[in-house]
C-alpha positions as CSV (number, residue, x, y, z in Angstrom):
1,M,-14.6,10.1,62.9
2,K,-14.8,14.4,62.7
3,R,-12.0,16.0,60.5
4,W,-10.0,18.0,61.3
5,Y,-7.2,18.1,58.4
6,G,-8.5,21.0,56.7
7,K,-7.9,23.4,59.9
8,L,-4.8,22.7,59.6
9,L,-3.4,23.2,56.4
10,G,-5.6,26.2,56.6
11,F,-3.9,27.3,59.4
12,I,-0.3,26.5,57.5
13,A,-0.9,27.5,54.3
14,G,-2.8,31.1,55.2
15,W,0.1,31.5,58.1
16,L,2.6,31.1,54.8
17,L,0.4,33.6,52.6
18,M,0.2,36.4,54.9
19,R,2.9,36.0,56.6
20,H,0.8,37.2,59.9
21,P,-0.4,35.1,62.9
22,L,-4.5,36.1,61.6
23,G,-2.9,35.0,58.5
24,G,-3.3,31.2,59.7
25,L,-6.8,32.4,62.1
26,L,-8.3,33.5,58.8
27,G,-7.2,29.9,57.2
28,A,-8.0,28.1,60.1
29,I,-11.2,29.2,59.8
30,I,-11.9,28.5,56.1
31,G,-10.0,25.4,56.6
32,H,-12.8,24.6,59.1
33,A,-15.3,25.2,56.8
34,F,-14.2,22.7,54.5
35,D,-14.4,20.1,57.7
36,E,-17.5,20.6,58.1
37,D,-18.8,20.6,54.3
38,W,-20.2,23.8,54.4
39,F,-18.9,24.4,50.8
40,K,-19.8,21.4,50.1
41,L,-20.4,21.5,45.6
42,S,-21.5,18.2,44.2
43,R,-25.2,16.6,45.6
44,E,-24.1,13.3,46.9
45,N,-24.4,10.0,44.4
46,P,-27.5,8.8,45.2
47,Y,-26.7,5.4,44.1
48,R,-23.4,5.1,46.4
49,I,-26.3,5.1,50.0
50,F,-27.5,1.3,48.2
51,N,-24.2,0.2,47.5
52,L,-25.6,0.4,43.6
53,T,-25.0,1.8,39.9
54,S,-26.5,3.5,38.2
55,E,-26.9,0.5,35.6
56,A,-28.6,-0.8,38.6
57,S,-32.3,-3.0,37.6
58,D,-35.6,-0.5,38.9
59,A,-36.0,-4.1,41.1
60,E,-32.3,-4.2,42.6
61,V,-33.1,-0.2,43.5
62,D,-36.0,-1.6,45.4
63,Q,-34.9,-4.6,46.8
64,A,-31.7,-2.4,48.7
65,Y,-34.6,-0.3,49.5
66,R,-36.5,-2.3,50.9
67,R,-34.1,-3.9,53.1
68,L,-31.5,-0.7,54.3
69,I,-35.4,1.5,55.1
70,S,-36.2,-1.8,57.2
71,Q,-33.1,-2.4,59.0
72,Y,-33.1,1.6,59.5
73,H,-36.5,2.0,59.9
74,P,-37.0,4.5,63.3
75,D,-40.0,2.3,64.2
76,K,-37.7,-0.1,65.5
77,M,-35.5,1.5,67.2
78,A,-38.3,2.2,70.4
79,G,-36.9,0.9,73.1
80,A,-33.6,2.2,71.5
81,A,-31.7,5.3,73.5
82,P,-32.6,8.8,72.6
83,E,-29.3,9.2,70.6
84,L,-29.6,5.7,68.4
85,V,-33.4,7.8,67.3
86,R,-32.0,10.0,66.3
87,Q,-29.1,8.4,64.4
88,A,-31.3,6.1,62.6
89,E,-34.4,8.7,62.0
90,R,-31.6,10.5,59.6
91,K,-30.3,7.7,58.4
92,A,-33.9,6.5,57.2
93,G,-34.2,10.4,55.9
94,E,-31.1,10.3,53.4
95,I,-32.3,6.3,52.1
96,N,-35.8,8.6,51.0
97,A,-33.9,11.1,49.7
98,A,-31.5,8.9,47.9
99,Y,-34.5,6.7,46.8
100,D,-36.7,9.7,45.5
101,R,-33.7,11.3,44.1
102,I,-33.5,8.2,41.8
103,K,-37.5,7.6,41.0
104,T,-36.8,12.2,40.2
105,L,-33.9,10.8,37.5
106,R,-34.8,7.7,36.1
107,K,-38.1,9.2,35.0
108,R,-36.5,11.6,33.1
């Protein structure tokens, strides 16, 4: 579900701060940017995708990776609707990126 409250809060705050309808419009635009994560300030925790903590062993990380990638691999969605295939590709990309990030962090 898409977030909407940033637009509303931004509109109200902009209107109250600038005391003009254009302030509300400016606040709504800034709220929209926050709702769409344009200002993502921190990188996502890669362990969260695998439902693990940073104290998890390499074997646990590998097992979680294999389980998730086998579930969301786009080749397993051969006969599915195109939208489901795109979602599986996006999720598999997130899984691979998180796994690569964990491996890079653990090499240090």
